[in-house]
N, C-alpha and C positions, 0 to 999 in steps of 0.2 A: 535318363539324362543323356543329353547330346554332348559329344566331345567335339571341341573345335579343333580344326586342323590348321596349323600355321605352316606355310611353306618354309622350307629350309632357308630360303633367301632372306626372309624377314628376320630370322634369328641370327643371321651372319653379321659379325662386326667387321667394319671396314675402316682402315686407317688411311686417310688421304694425306699425302705429304706434298707441300709446295713451299716456295720461298717466302720467308717473312723478313728477316733482317737483311738478306742479300738483295732485296728489291721486291716491290709489290706491283710491278708493271703488268703482271699476268693475273691479278686478282679477279677480274671479270671472267677469265677463262676458268680459273679455279671454281668460281661460283657455278658456272655452267656444268662442270664435271661433277661437283658435289651434288647438284640437283639430279643429275643422271644416276649417280651412285646410289641415291636413296631408293631407287627401284630394286636394288639388289641386297639391301640390308641397312643397318644403322651405321651412319658415318660418325665415328667417335671424335673426329678432329674437324668438325664443321667450321670452327672458328678460323681456320686457315683461309677460307673463302670470304671472310667478313671484310668488306671494303672499309669499315671503320678502323680496322687494325692496320697501322702503318709499319714501317721498318723497325719501330721501337717496340712493337708488340703492345701488351697491356701494361699500363703503368704500375699496377699493384702486384705484379707477379715477378718474383726474382728468378734468376737463372736456374738455381737448383730446383725450385718448385716446378718450373717449366719442364726441365729434364726429367724429373722423377714422375710427374704426371704423364708426360708423353710416353715414357718407357712403359708405364703401367698400361696405357691404352694400346701400345704396340704389342705387348704380351697378350692382351685380351683379344686382339684382332685375329681373324682368320686370313684376311687378305689385305695387302698393302698396295695402294695405287698412288704412284708418285708422278707428278708433272715435273719433269726434269729439264725443261728448256732453259729456265733461269738457273744458272749454276748457283748452288747453295751448299755450304759445308754442312749445315744442319740436315738437309734432305739426304745428302750422301751418308752422313752418320746414321740416320734412321734406316736407310736401305741396308747398310752394313749390319746393323743390329738385327734387322729383320731376317737377313740371310742366316746369321748366327742362330736365330730362334726358329729356323726352318719354316718360315712363313712363305706363302705364295705372294709373289711380287709382280706387279705390272707397272712398267715405267713408260710414260708417254712423252714423246719428244717431237717438237715442231721444227723440222729442218728448214722451212721457209723463212725462218728468222735469220738465216745465214750463220748461226752459231754451230759449233761442233760439239757433239756429246762426248763426254769423257770416255776414254777407252775402258776405264774401270767399270763403267755402267754398261756400255754396249757390249763389252767383252764378256760380261757375266751372263748374257742371254743364253739360256739352254732350252727354251721352247716349252718347258714344263713348269718348274717352280719359279723361274726367273724369266720374265718376258719383257722385251723392249719393243715398242711399236712406234714407228714414225707416223705422224698423223697431222691433219689439219683440223681445226675446231669443228668443221662440219662433218668430220668422220668420227668424232668421239662417240656418238651414240651407237653406231654400228660396231665399233671396236669393243666397247664395253659389253654390248649385248652378246657378241661372239665369245668374248673372254669369259663372262660369267656363266653363259649357258654350257660351256665346256668344263666347268669346275665340277668335281665330284660332290 
């Protein structure tokens, strides 16, 4: 019998965080990032990149359901990738919980927007378990490739 080998990357669960209720202006960028992330594992929160979801989210999901579901996905994930250009209380909360759970975190920020990233995010950068990268959309592929290839 032949044993199939599945690379570690395909077994990796990735939690992608991006703004929903705080604004959906970056949803196309989220979709681009999620597409790239699928090279490195299973993206549990692919819905964040769905352009059909507006600031109200999905009609049939109440707040407690969303919180509990997302926290279960966060616990199940090995890596959290957050697009933090659009300020979002929810994304900040997810990042804080991920730190508490000792997850590896990559925050992506686009300075070209003229926005300033919260000191609570930029100041948490330690270069190992918590990484903050300034980027432009055309750099996302290379940044993710470098980040995931360096993971144990």
